[in-house]
VOBA-1610 file (N, C-alpha, C; in pm, whole numbers, padded with zeros to 5 digits, always signed):
BEGIN
Met+12099-01156+03943Met+11974-01191+03880Met+11865-01103+03941Thr+11778-01054+03857Thr+11667-00972+03902Thr+11536-01030+03847Phe+11435-01034+03933Phe+11303-01081+03891Phe+11197-01005+03970Ser+11074-01015+03923Ser+10964-00947+03992Ser+10855-01049+04025Thr+10781-01017+04129Thr+10669-01098+04172Thr+10573-01007+04250Pro+10444-01035+04247Pro+10353-00957+04329Pro+10394-00966+04477Asp+10363-00863+04551Asp+10402-00853+04690Asp+10279-00855+04781Phe+10251-00969+04840Phe+10133-00981+04926Phe+10152-00917+05063Asp+10270-00861+05092Asp+10284-00781+05214Asp+10225-00642+05192Ser+10204-00603+05068Ser+10153-00471+05034Ser+10001-00465+05040Pro+09943-00376+05119Pro+09798-00363+05124Pro+09739-00328+04987Phe+09814-00257+04904Phe+09766-00223+04770Phe+09749-00350+04687Cys+09840-00444+04701Cys+09829-00573+04632Cys+09718-00657+04693Gln+09709-00656+04824Gln+09608-00737+04895Gln+09466-00691+04866Ala+09451-00568+04823Ala+09317-00512+04800Ala+09243-00577+04684Trp+09312-00654+04601Trp+09254-00710+04480Trp+09250-00862+04487Asp+09154-00919+04421Asp+09145-01064+04407Asp+09249-01103+04301Phe+09371-01123+04346Phe+09485-01138+04257Phe+09465-01245+04151Tyr+09422-01363+04191Tyr+09416-01474+04094Tyr+09305-01455+03992Asn+09207-01374+04022Asn+09103-01341+03925Asn+09151-01232+03829Leu+09231-01141+03879Leu+09263-01021+03802Leu+09393-01027+03723Cys+09488-01105+03769Cys+09622-01094+03710Cys+09674-01218+03637Pro+09597-01323+03614Pro+09656-01435+03541Pro+09681-01396+03396Pro+09769-01454+03325Pro+09864-01556+03368Pro+10002-01497+03396His+10008-01369+03430His+10137-01301+03445His+10226-01366+03551His+10169-01400+03664His+10247-01459+03773His+10173-01583+03824Leu+10243-01692+03828Leu+10183-01815+03879Leu+10198-01827+04030Leu+10297-01760+04084Leu+10321-01762+04228Leu+10321-01620+04282Val+10280-01607+04405Val+10276-01478+04472Val+10353-01493+04603Phe+10439-01396+04633Phe+10522-01405+04752Phe+10502-01282+04841Phe+10557-01290+04959Phe+10561-01179+05053Phe+10707-01135+05063Lys+10731-01004+05081Lys+10868-00958+05103Lys+10930-01029+05221Ser+10852-01044+05326Ser+10905-01108+05447Ser+10950-01252+05417Trp+10875-01323+05334Trp+10914-01460+05297Trp+11042-01458+05215Met+11053-01365+05119Met+11172-01354+05036Met+11297-01330+05121Arg+11286-01239+05215Arg+11402-01209+05302Arg+11443-01333+05381Lys+11346-01403+05437Lys+11376-01524+05514Lys+11436-01632+05424Phe+11377-01656+05309Phe+11424-01759+05217Phe+11569-01735+05178Phe+11600-01613+05132Phe+11736-01588+05084Phe+11837-01577+05199Ser+11793-01547+05320Ser+11886-01548+05433Ser+11927-01690+05469Gln+11843-01788+05432Gln+11872-01929+05463Gln+11924-02006+05342His+11924-01943+05224His+11962-02012+05102His+12114-02005+05084Ala+12176-02117+05065Ala+12322-02124+05060Ala+12380-02073+04928Met+12305-02075+04820Met+12361-02040+04689Met+12347-01894+04650Phe+12247-01822+04707Phe+12221-01685+04664Phe+12213-01591+04783Glu+12256-01469+04757Glu+12249-01361+04857Glu+12152-01256+04807Leu+12061-01214+04894Leu+11965-01110+04860Leu+12035-00975+04857Ile+12033-00909+04744Ile+12096-00776+04730Ile+11997-00666+04766Gly+11873-00682+04723Gly+11773-00580+04755Gly+11636-00613+04701Ile+11537-00545+04760Ile+11398-00556+04717Ile+11343-00414+04703Ala+11290-00386+04587Ala+11228-00256+04562Ala+11081-00277+04528Ser+10999-00179+04559Ser+10857-00185+04527Ser+10828-00109+04398Glu+10731-00161+04325Glu+10691-00099+04199Glu+10543-00125+04178Ser+10481-00040+04102Ser+10341-00058+04065Ser+10326-00029+03917Glu+10357-00127+03835Glu+10348-00109+03690Glu+10207-00076+03645Val+10109-00105+03730Val+09971-00077+03697Val+09950+00072+03666Phe+10035+00159+03724Phe+10018+00302+03700Phe+10059+00345+03561Leu+10136+00262+03493Leu+10175+00296+03356Leu+10056+00291+03262Val+09963+00201+03289Val+09844+00185+03206Val+09721+00168+03294Tyr+09708+00257+03393Tyr+09602+00241+03493Tyr+09463+00240+03432Glu+09443+00314+03328Glu+09310+00321+03267Glu+09263+00183+03225Ser+09346+00109+03153Ser+09304-00024+03107Ser+09297-00124+03223Trp+09392-00118+03316Trp+09390-00212+03429Trp+09263-00197+03512Phe+09234-00074+03554Phe+09120-00055+03643Phe+08987-00070+03571Lys+08980-00039+03443Lys+08858-00069+03367Lys+08836-00220+03363Tyr+08943-00295+03337Tyr+08933-00441+03336Tyr+08891-00494+03473Trp+08957-00445+03578Trp+08924-00493+03713Trp+08779-00460+03749Ser+08729-00347+03703Ser+08591-00308+03738Ser+08486-00395+03671Thr+08527-00470+03569Thr+08432-00560+03502Thr+08461-00708+03526Ala+08588-00743+03554Ala+08627-00883+03567Ala+08622-00936+03709Ser+08609-00848+03806Ser+08609-00893+03945Ser+08488-00979+03975Lys+08506-01070+04068Lys+08400-01166+04101Lys+08297-01110+04199Asn+08327-00996+04260Asn+08231-00944+04358Asn+08212-00793+04340Phe+08103-00744+04396Phe+08070-00602+04385Phe+08174-00511+04449Glu+08232-00558+04560Glu+08328-00477+04633Glu+08450-00445+04547Asn+08507-00546+04483Asn+08624-00522+04399Asn+08589-00438+04276Cys+08472-00461+04218Cys+08429-00379+04104Cys+08420-00232+04145Ala+08358-00208+04259Ala+08342-00071+04307Ala+08477-00010+04343Ser+08565-00087+04406Ser+08699-00036+04441Ser+08775+00003+04316Ala+08767-00080+04212Ala+08836-00049+04086Ala+08784+00080+04026Lys+08654+00101+04031Lys+08597+00224+03978Lys+08643+00346+04057Leu+08651+00332+04190Leu+08699+00441+04275Leu+08846+00473+04244Phe+08930+00368+04237Phe+09071+00390+04206Phe+09088+00455+04070Leu+09009+00415+03974Leu+09018+00473+03840Leu+08990+00624+03845Glu+08889+00664+03919Glu+08856+00806+03929Glu+08963+00883+04005Ile+09018+00822+04110Ile+09127+00887+04184Ile+09247+00908+04092Leu+09282+00806+04014Leu+09399+00815+03927Leu+09378+00906+03808Arg+09256+00925+03767Arg+09228+01017+03655Arg+09250+01162+03697Asp+09235+01191+03825Asp+09259+01326+03877Asp+09410+01343+03896Lys+09471+01436+03826Lys+09617+01450+03825Lys+09674+01473+03965Gln+09610+01557+04043Gln+09660+01585+04179Gln+09649+01463+04269Met+09532+01398+04264Met+09512+01277+04346Met+09607+01165+04302Asn+09628+01152+04172Asn+09717+01053+04116Asn+09857+01071+04175Lys+09905+01194+04171Lys+10039+01225+04222Lys+10048+01196+04373Leu+09948+01237+04449Leu+09948+01215+04595Leu+09941+01066+04628Phe+09859+00993+04555Phe+09845+00850+04582Phe+09977+00776+04554Lys+10042+00810+04443Lys+10170+00747+04411Lys+10275+00780+04517Lys+10274+00904+04566Lys+10368+00942+04672Lys+10342+00862+04799Leu+10216+00844+04833Leu+10181+00767+04952Leu+10231+00623+04939Leu+10202+00559+04825Leu+10247+00421+04805Leu+10399+00412+04811Ser+10466+00507+04754Ser+10613+00507+04757Ser+10665+00523+04898Arg+10608+00616+04972Arg+10652+00640+05111Arg+10630+00517+05199Lys+10519+00448+05177Lys+10487+00328+05255Lys+10554+00202+05202Asn+10613+00213+05082Asn+10676+00098+05015Asn+10571-00009+04985Trp+10455+00035+04933Trp+10343-00053+04905Trp+10317-00069+04756Gly+10414-00115+04683Gly+10393-00141+04541Gly+10311-00266+04521Met+10255-00281+04402Met+10181-00405+04371Met+10277-00522+04358Glu+10400-00492+04317Glu+10497-00599+04302Glu+10631-00557+04357Met+10715-00656+04378Met+10850-00628+04425Met+10949-00672+04319Ile+11055-00595+04309Ile+11166-00626+04221Ile+11276-00679+04311Val+11311-00805+04291Val+11406-00874+04379Val+11538-00893+04303Thr+11647-00856+04368Thr+11780-00874+04309Thr+11862-00963+04402Val+11918-01068+04344Val+12004-01163+04418Val+12131-01185+04339Lys+12234-01233+04408Lys+12356-01272+04339Lys+12402-01406+04395Lys+12475-01476+04312Lys+12527-01606+04352Lys+12641-01584+04451Lys+12641-01661+04557Lys+12746-01648+04659Lys+12876-01708+04611
//
């Protein structure tokens, strides 16, 4: 079984007011560290792997425009505008994605488990 959830261990995910920006996609938010601990103690399922992903990059223009207007505070609005400009620049976009990949800092994690 494979599922995804936001990853609050990721600074990229932590940078946003998640509950203001992402409803109703995910009702619960987890940490990779919590997932590892939970499945190591769970008798029915074995954790196969956790991968990081940032689907926001597929449609970054709409996400960051939305975040720049829907955020509850000036800081998040300004951060969204900065990220949007960084991602619009092809070279910066590529470098930023490489950095997130190298650090394993996706906005969400893809979790794969199997029944024991």
